[in-house]
C-alpha positions as a printed NumPy array, in Angstrom:
array([[181.265,  74.801, 124.774],
       [182.85 ,  77.885, 123.182],
       [180.797,  80.137, 120.917],
       [182.334,  78.864, 117.649],
       [181.829,  75.181, 118.523],
       [178.284,  75.908, 119.722],
       [177.559,  77.71 , 116.446],
       [178.685,  74.67 , 114.441],
       [176.886,  72.047, 116.599],
       [173.569,  70.754, 115.297],
       [170.685,  72.389, 117.165],
       [168.097,  69.997, 118.664],
       [164.86 ,  71.233, 120.274],
       [163.503,  68.874, 122.985],
       [159.9  ,  69.175, 124.206],
       [158.532,  67.302, 127.266],
       [156.395,  68.366, 130.239],
       [158.177,  65.872, 132.536],
       [161.085,  67.896, 133.965],
       [163.131,  64.816, 134.904],
       [162.892,  63.314, 131.408],
       [163.557,  66.708, 129.831],
       [166.716,  67.182, 131.925],
       [167.936,  63.641, 131.173],
       [167.371,  63.971, 127.411],
       [169.11 ,  67.35 , 127.282],
       [172.098,  65.968, 129.224],
       [172.495,  62.953, 126.92 ],
       [172.204,  65.025, 123.749],
       [174.684,  67.641, 124.97 ],
       [177.105,  64.841, 125.854],
       [176.822,  63.723, 122.221],
       [177.836,  67.224, 121.058],
       [174.452,  68.71 , 120.121],
       [173.321,  72.217, 121.001],
       [170.117,  71.607, 122.937],
       [167.11 ,  73.788, 123.714],
       [164.737,  72.18 , 126.242],
       [161.142,  73.399, 126.733],
       [158.049,  72.058, 128.493],
       [155.163,  72.919, 126.138],
       [154.194,  73.081, 122.466],
       [153.546,  76.831, 122.688],
       [157.057,  77.501, 124.006],
       [158.484,  75.157, 121.352],
       [156.796,  77.123, 118.548],
       [158.205,  80.36 , 119.916],
       [161.713,  78.864, 119.994],
       [161.356,  77.552, 116.43 ],
       [160.437,  81.057, 115.255],
       [163.376,  82.712, 117.047],
       [166.113,  80.052, 116.696],
       [165.136,  77.292, 114.23 ],
       [166.555,  73.865, 115.203],
       [167.741,  71.124, 112.854],
       [165.603,  68.455, 114.596],
       [162.67 ,  68.506, 117.026],
       [162.225,  65.712, 119.607],
       [158.841,  65.933, 121.325],
       [156.647,  63.923, 123.668],
       [153.176,  63.28 , 122.2  ],
       [151.317,  63.909, 125.465],
       [151.788,  67.599, 126.297],
       [149.644,  70.081, 128.219],
       [147.395,  72.014, 125.839],
       [148.528,  71.361, 122.292],
       [149.841,  67.775, 121.88 ],
       [152.906,  66.579, 119.987],
       [151.001,  65.791, 116.79 ],
       [149.433,  69.265, 116.767],
       [152.904,  70.724, 117.348],
       [154.205,  68.756, 114.368],
       [151.324,  69.975, 112.151],
       [152.085,  73.611, 113.032],
       [155.82 ,  73.177, 112.408],
       [155.222,  71.266, 109.167],
       [152.942,  74.044, 107.878],
       [155.803,  76.541, 107.729],
       [158.945,  74.36 , 107.845],
       [158.184,  71.218, 105.832],
       [161.83 ,  70.046, 105.836],
       [162.254,  70.225, 109.643],
       [162.218,  66.6  , 110.937],
       [160.106,  65.867, 114.024],
       [160.646,  62.772, 116.205],
       [157.808,  61.859, 118.592],
       [158.135,  60.06 , 121.932],
       [155.252,  58.457, 123.812],
       [154.491,  56.05 , 126.621],
       [151.249,  55.13 , 124.891],
       [152.565,  53.435, 121.762],
       [150.004,  51.633, 119.619],
       [149.99 ,  50.651, 115.958],
       [147.187,  53.147, 115.112],
       [149.153,  55.983, 116.761],
       [152.295,  55.042, 114.865],
       [150.42 ,  54.748, 111.589],
       [148.742,  58.113, 112.1  ],
       [152.011,  59.81 , 113.005],
       [154.01 ,  58.446, 110.081],
       [151.15 ,  58.945, 107.62 ],
       [151.125,  62.63 , 108.5  ],
       [154.845,  62.964, 107.785],
       [156.444,  62.623, 111.224],
       [160.077,  61.554, 110.76 ],
       [160.293,  59.065, 113.62 ],
       [158.271,  57.508, 116.401],
       [159.729,  55.916, 119.563],
       [157.854,  54.318, 122.446],
       [158.961,  54.96 , 126.032],
       [161.048,  53.513, 127.54 ],
       [163.386,  53.76 , 124.545],
       [167.059,  52.971, 124.053],
       [169.078,  56.206, 124.063],
       [171.274,  54.854, 121.286],
       [168.217,  54.293, 119.082],
       [167.163,  57.909, 119.628],
       [170.661,  59.172, 118.797],
       [170.682,  57.113, 115.587],
       [167.251,  58.495, 114.663],
       [168.488,  62.058, 115.234],
       [171.549,  61.394, 113.038],
       [169.242,  60.152, 110.26 ],
       [167.037,  63.228, 110.66 ],
       [170.083,  65.462, 110.308],
       [170.752,  63.906, 106.893],
       [167.254,  64.956, 105.845],
       [167.602,  68.515, 107.125],
       [171.153,  68.915, 105.803],
       [169.984,  70.252, 102.436],
       [168.65 ,  73.461, 104.01 ],
       [171.789,  74.106, 106.094],
       [175.022,  75.917, 105.128],
       [177.102,  72.829, 106.012],
       [175.138,  70.595, 103.645],
       [177.11 ,  68.519, 101.159],
       [177.176,  70.323,  97.782],
       [174.992,  68.911,  95.037],
       [175.337,  69.484,  91.3  ],
       [173.497,  72.6  ,  90.214],
       [170.139,  71.591,  88.799],
       [166.862,  73.326,  87.971],
       [164.93 ,  73.378,  91.231],
       [168.15 ,  72.757,  93.217],
       [168.106,  71.403,  96.762],
       [166.861,  67.858,  97.049],
       [165.605,  67.576,  93.463],
       [167.745,  64.471,  93.03 ],
       [165.405,  62.606,  95.446],
       [162.383,  63.025,  93.166],
       [160.197,  59.919,  93.283],
       [161.786,  58.597,  96.494],
       [159.441,  58.662,  99.494],
       [160.825,  57.457, 102.82 ],
       [161.286,  57.999, 106.536],
       [162.968,  54.692, 107.434],
       [166.536,  54.468, 108.638],
       [167.162,  51.705, 106.075],
       [166.379,  54.064, 103.177],
       [168.104,  57.045, 104.818],
       [171.324,  55.05 , 105.147],
       [171.084,  53.764, 101.572],
       [170.477,  57.226, 100.111],
       [173.342,  58.708, 102.102],
       [175.623,  56.153, 100.421],
       [174.007,  56.784,  97.03 ],
       [174.578,  60.504,  97.335],
       [178.26 ,  60.001,  98.129],
       [178.882,  57.545,  95.291],
       [176.984,  59.777,  92.847],
       [179.818,  62.313,  92.99 ],
       [182.249,  59.778,  91.514],
       [182.235,  57.997,  88.172],
       [182.388,  54.53 ,  89.747],
       [180.188,  51.758,  88.345],
       [177.345,  50.861,  90.714],
       [175.536,  47.529,  90.979],
       [172.061,  47.968,  92.49 ],
       [170.683,  44.825,  94.064],
       [167.135,  44.19 ,  95.205],
       [164.018,  42.159,  94.608],
       [161.754,  42.943,  91.66 ],
       [159.543,  45.91 ,  92.45 ],
       [161.786,  47.571,  95.046],
       [162.558,  50.553,  92.791],
       [166.004,  49.885,  91.342],
       [165.509,  52.161,  88.328],
       [164.145,  54.937,  90.562],
       [167.362,  54.767,  92.603],
       [169.494,  54.699,  89.435],
       [167.789,  57.858,  88.15 ],
       [168.384,  59.54 ,  91.527],
       [172.111,  58.716,  91.377],
       [172.248,  60.185,  87.867],
       [170.475,  63.387,  88.98 ],
       [172.902,  63.795,  91.907],
       [175.978,  63.213,  89.725],
       [178.156,  65.62 ,  87.717],
       [176.598,  63.972,  84.631],
       [173.085,  65.188,  85.551],
       [172.892,  67.446,  82.501],
       [173.666,  64.491,  80.205],
       [171.288,  61.739,  79.052],
       [170.015,  58.903,  81.234],
       [169.439,  55.826,  79.065],
       [167.821,  52.69 ,  80.534],
       [167.385,  49.239,  79.009],
       [166.046,  45.994,  80.46 ],
       [168.436,  43.221,  79.388],
       [165.899,  40.526,  80.183],
       [163.066,  41.974,  78.141],
       [164.731,  41.997,  74.692],
       [165.703,  38.935,  72.602],
       [169.461,  38.368,  72.276],
       [169.626,  39.132,  68.531],
       [167.889,  42.488,  69.081],
       [169.676,  43.355,  72.334],
       [173.075,  43.472,  70.609],
       [171.83 ,  45.952,  68.021],
       [170.018,  48.011,  70.686],
       [173.134,  48.318,  72.839],
       [175.922,  48.609,  70.273],
       [174.089,  49.912,  67.209],
       [174.687,  48.685,  63.643],
       [175.747,  49.923,  60.231],
       [173.661,  49.732,  57.081],
       [173.628,  46.215,  55.621],
       [175.076,  44.604,  58.767],
       [172.306,  41.988,  58.648],
       [169.075,  41.271,  56.807],
       [166.69 ,  44.135,  57.411],
       [169.398,  46.682,  58.348],
       [168.315,  49.219,  55.739],
       [170.084,  52.075,  57.511],
       [172.672,  52.641,  60.209],
       [171.532,  52.966,  63.811],
       [173.237,  54.501,  66.857],
       [173.227,  52.125,  69.84 ],
       [172.103,  53.028,  73.333],
       [175.674,  52.998,  74.671],
       [176.582,  55.784,  72.236],
       [173.286,  57.546,  72.944],
       [174.223,  57.65 ,  76.649],
       [177.651,  59.199,  75.987],
       [178.215,  62.121,  78.34 ],
       [175.613,  60.73 ,  80.705],
       [174.55 ,  57.496,  82.402],
       [173.677,  54.07 ,  80.983],
       [171.451,  51.923,  83.209],
       [171.373,  48.192,  82.446],
       [168.481,  46.638,  84.341],
       [168.472,  42.865,  84.964],
       [172.125,  42.646,  83.927],
       [172.111,  39.029,  85.153],
       [169.979,  38.079,  82.146],
       [172.498,  39.359,  79.578],
       [173.753,  36.539,  77.27 ],
       [177.409,  35.539,  77.659],
       [178.345,  36.666,  74.14 ],
       [177.149,  40.202,  74.87 ],
       [178.862,  40.185,  78.266],
       [182.18 ,  39.896,  76.403],
       [181.356,  42.897,  74.183],
       [180.191,  44.966,  77.174],
       [183.412,  44.18 ,  79.044],
       [185.414,  45.461,  76.06 ],
       [183.435,  48.698,  76.074],
       [184.207,  49.228,  79.764],
       [187.891,  48.452,  79.29 ],
       [188.514,  50.432,  76.124],
       [185.881,  53.161,  76.484],
       [184.851,  52.613,  72.898],
       [182.123,  50.731,  71.041],
       [182.053,  48.981,  67.662],
       [178.58 ,  48.825,  66.072],
       [177.44 ,  45.52 ,  64.555],
       [178.961,  45.203,  61.069],
       [181.395,  48.121,  61.55 ],
       [185.181,  47.978,  61.17 ],
       [185.909,  51.112,  63.202],
       [185.329,  51.767,  66.89 ],
       [183.663,  54.895,  68.252],
       [184.81 ,  56.498,  71.55 ],
       [182.191,  56.725,  74.304],
       [182.141,  58.499,  77.665],
       [179.507,  56.782,  79.792],
       [178.931,  56.065,  83.474],
       [177.47 ,  52.572,  83.968],
       [174.821,  51.682,  86.528],
       [173.397,  48.164,  86.54 ],
       [170.784,  46.273,  88.537],
       [169.748,  42.708,  89.201],
       [167.468,  40.629,  91.388],
       [169.56 ,  37.516,  90.649],
       [172.38 ,  36.068,  92.751],
       [175.309,  36.916,  90.463],
       [177.799,  35.035,  92.633],
       [175.777,  31.854,  92.059],
       [175.473,  32.645,  88.334],
       [179.284,  32.981,  88.117],
       [179.749,  29.62 ,  89.847],
       [177.439,  28.05 ,  87.241],
       [179.271,  29.682,  84.337],
       [176.318,  31.93 ,  83.461],
       [178.003,  35.243,  84.259],
       [181.576,  36.366,  83.585],
       [183.683,  36.996,  86.657],
       [185.768,  39.732,  85.   ],
       [182.608,  41.647,  84.031],
       [181.157,  41.192,  87.51 ],
       [184.105,  42.967,  89.132],
       [183.851,  45.784,  86.591],
       [180.176,  46.297,  87.46 ],
       [180.369,  45.774,  91.226],
       [182.768,  48.602,  92.105],
       [180.115,  49.872,  94.53 ],
       [177.167,  47.731,  95.56 ],
       [173.891,  49.188,  96.871],
       [171.072,  46.951,  98.096],
       [167.485,  48.238,  98.195],
       [165.602,  47.014, 101.277],
       [162.406,  45.012, 100.911],
       [159.198,  46.801, 101.767],
       [158.775,  44.712, 104.935],
       [162.186,  46.024, 106.054],
       [160.947,  49.632, 105.815],
       [157.371,  49.386, 107.1  ],
       [157.428,  52.928, 108.487],
       [157.578,  54.102, 104.851],
       [154.354,  52.309, 103.831],
       [151.88 ,  54.994, 105.045],
       [153.959,  57.705, 103.345],
       [154.214,  55.737, 100.104],
       [150.488,  54.962, 100.158],
       [149.633,  58.649, 100.665],
       [152.043,  59.629,  97.866],
       [150.489,  57.107,  95.478],
       [146.961,  58.224,  96.401],
       [147.837,  61.793,  95.398],
       [149.241,  60.566,  92.095],
       [146.359,  58.242,  91.22 ],
       [143.583,  60.532,  92.496],
       [144.864,  63.212,  90.137],
       [145.056,  60.697,  87.285],
       [141.428,  59.621,  87.815],
       [140.256,  63.123,  88.818],
       [138.728,  61.812,  92.052],
       [138.472,  63.667,  95.411],
       [140.272,  61.026,  97.494],
       [141.887,  62.134, 100.757],
       [143.549,  58.877, 101.799],
       [142.783,  55.656, 103.672],
       [140.524,  54.97 , 106.627],
       [142.652,  54.248, 109.757],
       [141.912,  50.499, 109.764],
       [142.681,  50.306, 106.03 ],
       [146.014,  52.075, 106.533],
       [146.838,  49.744, 109.418],
       [146.247,  46.726, 107.167],
       [148.569,  48.203, 104.52 ],
       [151.273,  48.81 , 107.114],
       [151.115,  45.276, 108.528],
       [150.581,  43.192, 105.37 ],
       [153.187,  41.095, 103.586],
       [154.35 ,  42.595, 100.282],
       [155.866,  39.955,  97.993],
       [155.49 ,  42.376,  95.072],
       [157.288,  45.168,  96.957],
       [156.678,  48.877,  96.175],
       [155.259,  48.058,  92.729],
       [152.58 ,  45.872,  94.351],
       [151.743,  48.63 ,  96.834],
       [151.224,  51.062,  93.957],
       [148.946,  48.578,  92.17 ],
       [146.895,  48.059,  95.349],
       [146.517,  51.821,  95.8  ],
       [145.495,  52.267,  92.153],
       [142.852,  49.529,  92.38 ],
       [141.448,  51.052,  95.574],
       [141.315,  54.541,  94.018],
       [139.597,  53.193,  90.908],
       [136.861,  51.459,  92.941],
       [136.275,  53.788,  95.876],
       [133.194,  56.009,  95.964],
       [134.185,  57.781,  99.188],
       [136.928,  60.311, 100.06 ],
       [138.508,  57.802, 102.473],
       [139.344,  54.371, 101.06 ],
       [137.681,  51.741, 103.3  ],
       [139.164,  48.57 , 104.75 ],
       [137.038,  46.329, 102.499],
       [138.635,  47.694,  99.314],
       [142.139,  47.135, 100.673],
       [141.187,  43.57 , 101.651],
       [139.831,  43.015,  98.153],
       [142.965,  44.409,  96.486],
       [145.159,  42.253,  98.712],
       [142.826,  39.272,  98.127],
       [142.372,  38.894, 101.858],
       [139.049,  37.561, 103.21 ],
       [137.241,  39.925, 105.525],
       [137.498,  38.458, 109.025],
       [134.715,  39.118, 111.505],
       [134.61 ,  38.278, 115.2  ],
       [131.122,  36.749, 115.539],
       [129.569,  35.204, 118.627],
       [128.354,  31.606, 118.384],
       [124.735,  32.806, 118.273],
       [125.483,  35.325, 115.483],
       [127.378,  32.743, 113.429],
       [124.575,  30.182, 113.871],
       [121.909,  32.694, 112.838],
       [123.868,  33.723, 109.739],
       [124.38 ,  30.073, 108.73 ],
       [120.679,  29.257, 109.234],
       [119.519,  32.143, 107.087],
       [121.972,  31.411, 104.264],
       [121.047,  27.709, 104.391],
       [117.311,  28.439, 104.161],
       [117.825,  30.869, 101.274],
       [119.82 ,  28.28 ,  99.329],
       [117.159,  25.578,  99.934],
       [114.31 ,  27.82 ,  98.764],
       [116.265,  28.814,  95.672],
       [116.926,  25.147,  94.933],
       [113.249,  24.129,  95.35 ],
       [111.81 ,  27.2  ,  93.633],
       [110.042,  28.254,  96.853],
       [108.46 ,  24.851,  97.624],
       [108.262,  24.521, 101.419],
       [107.384,  20.81 , 101.221],
       [110.483,  20.009,  99.135],
       [112.752,  22.265, 101.168],
       [111.563,  20.769, 104.477],
       [112.114,  17.272, 103.148],
       [115.688,  18.045, 102.093],
       [116.356,  19.673, 105.47 ],
       [114.911,  16.676, 107.35 ],
       [112.344,  18.834, 109.175],
       [108.523,  18.749, 109.254],
       [106.672,  21.583, 107.506],
       [105.527,  23.231, 110.766],
       [109.056,  23.443, 112.112],
       [110.335,  24.645, 108.745],
       [107.723,  27.441, 108.602],
       [108.807,  28.484, 112.102],
       [112.406,  28.804, 110.869],
       [111.291,  30.887, 107.883],
       [109.332,  33.245, 110.149],
       [112.354,  33.585, 112.45 ],
       [114.412,  34.906, 109.533],
       [111.612,  36.909, 107.822],
       [111.719,  34.701, 104.707],
       [108.604,  34.286, 102.546],
       [108.505,  31.246, 100.163],
       [106.752,  33.386,  97.521],
       [109.931,  35.446,  97.149],
       [111.665,  32.437,  95.58 ],
       [108.973,  31.264,  93.16 ],
       [109.451,  31.919,  89.463]])
C-alpha cells in the first residue's frame, strides 16, 4: 500500500491477546482495504490511540490486565465519538446489556462471521465520519457536527443504515414519506432531516392530519381570508405559508380527507396556495415531509387515498424499524430517557439494576419508543433508590413477578395465605375457621403455630 493510499484508508485498531486471532483479523481487515494496527493489550492500545488515533477500535473483552470494557471506558472518557466493537467467547445477555448500556458500539460473540464484523465496522465508520476530514459536509448550524442527530439515540445497524439514507436525502429538496408504526419516532426523524437540509435555517412546521376535524384542517393548512365563513373575523395565514422557506411535516397523511388531498396536490404542482375564501393564490417555497402508519397502497386500492398525490409524496420512502428490530438500542434509549426524566423530577437516579435492564431489552414493545419512554418515566416517578429495580419495571410493563419456588416453599406460602384469609373471614374464631377448613381444632392450632399466627391478631 503506497503512502497516499495508506493515508486515505480508514484506520482500525485491533486488540487481542491471542496472536493467531490477532494475525487473522489484521489480515482480513487489510484485505478489505483498512489500515490496521494490531496490539495484544489494553495498555498498548491506549498508547496507540494517543499517538495515532484510529477511526474504529475492535477489541476482545478478555485481555490480560485491563479488560475490553475498561479499555472502552478509558477511550470513551477522552474520545466519546470513537466507536468500540467488542469481541468475546463468553457471550451472555447480561454482558451484552452491560456493554451496550455503557455506550459500546457493537458486540459480537466468537466465533463470529467475518462479514458481520466488516458490516459492523462500516456502520461504525459512519458514526466516526463527522470528526474526520473526509466526512460528508453538513449545512452550517450552531453547534455544527452531528447536531442534526439531536434526539436520536442508537447503535443498531438498522438505525445506522436508515440515518445514512436520511442524511443523503436531506441534501435534496425531494419529498420524503416516512413510514413506521405509531411511536417509532417519525416526527423526530423528520426534524432531523430538516436540520440536516439546506433549509435548516427556515421554519419547521408540523401538523397531525388525523388529530384535527376536516373543517378546521383546511383552514389550518391553507389559511383563510376575513369573512370566508361564519366566525372568520380576521384573515389567517395557513401552515403551508408559515412553512415557506423551510419544511412542512404532515403527520398521519393517510388520514387526510379526499377533498383536501386534491388541494394539497395542487399546492405541490403549482407551488402556490389559495386561502379559503380568497380569489388570488400566494406563492410558497416549501419542502414536504409526510408520515403514516397506514398502508397507503391498500388505501389507494379502496379509493381512500389519491394515487397522483401518493406518487408526489413518495419520491423517497424511509421506514423506521420497530423497537424489537433494534433491541441493541434499548439500553441506550432507556439510559437517555432516565437522564431526561431524572432531571425533570430532580431525582438522583443512576439507571436500572442489571436484571431490570435485561427485562427491558428482552420485552415486547407494541407501543414502540413512546411506550419505552412512558415505562421509564413511571419507574423514575416511583423509585426510591438510585438504581431502578426489576419490580418497578415489571409493574410498568404489567408483567407478574415470576418466582422459581420449590414445592415445599409454594405449599408453605399457600398454607399461610389460606389460614390468614380464613381468620379474617371468621374474625379470629378458631372454631369457625377449623370447621370451614374441615380440620379439628387441635390440628388447626398446630397449623397456626407452624406459621406463627395468633387468632387474637384477627379479632376486631
